[in-house]
C-alpha positions in Angstrom: 167.6 121.8 170.1 166.2 119.4 172.6 169.0 120.2 175.1 168.4 123.9 174.7 164.7 123.4 175.3 165.4 121.2 178.3 167.8 123.8 179.8 165.2 126.5 179.2 162.4 124.6 180.9 164.6 123.7 183.9 165.8 127.4 184.1 162.2 128.6 184.0 161.1 126.0 186.6 163.9 127.1 189.0 163.0 130.8 188.6 159.3 130.1 189.2 160.1 128.0 192.3 162.0 130.9 193.7 159.0 133.2 193.3 156.5 133.7 196.0 157.1 134.0 199.7 156.9 131.2 202.1 156.4 133.7 204.9 158.0 133.5 208.3 155.7 131.1 210.0 157.4 128.4 211.9 159.5 127.5 215.0 162.9 129.2 215.5 165.5 128.9 218.1 168.5 131.0 219.2 171.1 128.6 220.5 173.3 131.3 222.1 170.5 132.6 224.4 168.4 129.3 224.4 165.4 131.3 223.4 162.5 130.0 221.2 160.4 132.1 218.9 157.3 130.4 217.5 155.6 132.4 214.8 152.1 131.4 213.6 149.5 133.4 211.7 147.4 134.2 214.8 149.9 133.9 217.7 153.6 134.5 218.5 155.2 132.6 221.4 158.3 134.3 222.7 160.1 133.4 225.9 157.3 132.6 228.3 154.8 135.0 226.7 151.9 134.4 224.3 151.1 137.3 222.0 147.9 137.2 220.1 148.4 138.7 216.6 145.9 141.5 215.8 147.4 142.3 212.3 150.4 141.7 210.0 152.1 144.3 207.9 154.0 142.7 205.0 154.5 145.8 202.9 158.2 146.1 203.8 159.2 142.5 203.0 161.6 141.0 204.0 160.6 142.8 207.2 157.3 141.6 208.7 155.6 143.7 211.4 153.2 141.9 213.8 150.9 144.0 216.0 150.0 141.9 219.0 148.3 141.9 222.3 149.6 140.3 225.5 147.6 139.9 228.7 150.5 141.2 230.8 152.3 143.6 228.5 149.4 145.0 226.5 150.0 146.0 222.9 153.3 144.8 221.5 154.9 145.2 218.1 157.2 142.5 216.7 159.5 143.7 213.8 160.9 140.5 212.3 163.2 140.3 209.4 163.4 137.2 207.2 167.0 136.3 206.4 168.7 133.3 204.8 169.6 131.7 208.2 166.1 132.1 209.6 164.7 135.4 211.1 166.1 138.3 213.0 164.3 139.8 216.0 165.8 142.6 218.1 169.2 142.0 216.4 169.3 138.4 217.3 169.3 135.6 214.7 166.8 132.8 215.2 167.4 129.6 213.1 164.6 127.5 211.8 164.0 124.6 214.2 
């Protein structure tokens, strides 16, 4: 009975640890193109640009949509998909750095 209870507790703990979303914030790199993508709550740094995030749309998870503002490009929308390897932006996989 103890073994069954222990297995049940461990199973429940593993299920609960998988719940929730860690989000997509972090630093990513694409080695093929040598491009960095740094995603923070308030700013996205991509190539040489800094994009101030105006809002996030997380209703289509695992796809996150960031509406941003850039001083040179104006309004810009990032559609970023969270995948097992990291994130995908414009069809390119960026791995967690």
